[in-house]
C-alpha positions as CSV (number, residue, x, y, z in Angstrom):
1,M,-3.6,37.7,29.3
2,N,-2.0,40.7,30.7
3,K,-3.4,44.1,29.9
4,T,-2.6,47.6,31.0
5,V,-5.9,49.1,32.2
6,N,-4.7,52.7,32.7
7,G,-2.4,54.7,35.0
8,H,0.3,52.0,34.9
9,V,-2.0,49.4,36.5
10,H,-1.8,45.9,34.9
11,F,-4.6,43.4,35.0
12,D,-3.8,39.6,34.8
13,A,-7.1,38.0,33.9
14,R,-5.7,34.5,34.4
15,R,-4.7,35.2,38.0
16,G,-7.4,37.8,38.7
17,T,-4.8,40.2,40.0
18,L,-3.9,43.8,39.5
19,A,-0.2,44.9,39.5
20,A,1.4,48.2,40.1
21,G,3.2,49.5,36.9
22,V,5.2,52.1,38.9
23,S,6.3,52.3,42.5
24,G,4.2,54.7,44.6
25,F,1.3,55.2,47.0
26,Y,-1.9,53.6,45.7
27,Y,-5.4,53.7,47.0
28,I,-6.6,50.1,47.0
29,Y,-10.3,49.3,47.4
30,S,-12.7,46.4,47.3
31,Q,-16.4,45.8,47.6
32,L,-18.4,42.5,47.4
33,Y,-22.2,42.3,47.3
34,Y,-23.3,39.1,49.0
35,F,-26.5,37.1,48.6
36,D,-26.1,34.4,51.2
37,G,-28.3,33.4,54.1
38,T,-26.5,30.2,54.9
39,T,-23.6,31.6,57.0
40,H,-23.5,33.9,60.0
41,I,-20.7,36.2,58.8
42,L,-19.7,37.5,55.4
43,T,-16.0,38.3,54.8
44,H,-13.5,39.2,52.1
45,Y,-9.8,40.1,52.2
46,T,-7.4,42.1,50.1
47,F,-3.8,40.8,49.6
48,I,-0.6,42.4,48.4
49,N,1.8,39.7,47.2
50,D,-0.2,37.0,49.0
51,V,0.0,38.9,52.4
52,K,-3.4,39.9,53.9
53,V,-3.5,43.7,54.3
54,M,-7.3,44.4,54.7
55,G,-10.5,42.7,55.5
56,S,-14.1,43.4,56.0
57,A,-16.8,41.4,57.7
58,S,-20.5,41.8,58.4
59,S,-23.1,39.6,59.9
60,V,-26.1,38.1,58.1
61,V,-29.3,39.4,59.8
62,S,-31.5,36.5,58.7
63,T,-32.2,34.2,55.8
64,R,-34.7,36.8,54.6
65,R,-32.2,39.7,54.8
66,K,-29.2,38.0,53.2
67,Y,-28.2,40.8,50.9
68,N,-25.2,42.8,52.2
69,T,-22.1,44.7,51.0
70,N,-18.7,44.8,52.5
71,Y,-16.3,47.6,51.4
72,H,-12.8,48.5,52.5
73,G,-10.1,50.7,51.1
74,A,-6.8,52.3,52.2
75,V,-3.5,53.7,50.9
76,F,-0.5,51.5,50.6
77,F,3.0,51.9,49.1
78,L,3.4,49.4,46.3
79,N,6.6,48.6,44.5
80,K,6.5,48.2,40.7
81,G,5.2,44.7,40.0
82,D,3.5,44.2,43.4
83,R,0.2,42.2,42.9
84,V,-3.1,42.9,44.5
85,A,-5.8,40.3,44.8
86,V,-9.2,39.8,46.6
87,K,-10.1,36.5,48.3
88,V,-13.3,35.4,50.0
89,S,-13.8,33.0,52.9
90,L,-17.0,31.5,54.3
91,S,-19.6,32.7,51.7
92,K,-19.8,31.5,48.2
93,K,-22.9,33.4,46.9
94,F,-22.3,36.9,45.4
95,H,-24.0,39.3,43.0
96,M,-21.2,39.8,40.5
97,N,-22.5,42.9,38.9
98,P,-19.8,45.6,38.2
99,A,-21.9,48.2,39.9
100,Y,-22.0,46.2,43.2
101,S,-18.9,44.0,43.3
102,F,-15.5,45.4,42.3
103,F,-11.9,45.9,43.3
104,G,-9.2,48.2,42.1
105,L,-6.4,50.5,42.8
106,F,-5.1,53.9,41.6
107,L,-1.9,55.8,42.0
108,V,-2.2,58.6,44.5
109,H,1.5,59.7,44.6
110,D,4.6,58.3,43.1
């Protein structure tokens, strides 16, 4: 299912990607809220057309303090149709609440 969210950004639920509806400069952001004390580091990455453009990492303090968030964001030029996705490595336990785990983009300047 493809759906226009707003501002010419298209969401593809099947792929879990966002696509630019018009060419321009977009602020792209991502945050994940982790709940994992089984790994030493928590990471996630943002991709544009399957090319890694951003990443964030933090360490797990202990098995008792396993809650943590990673956030990153930056401005990129996207061509119409460019797809943005978030991928995770190492950790598999997240708190998937929209207030804590999210990603998106918005047009800053065309």
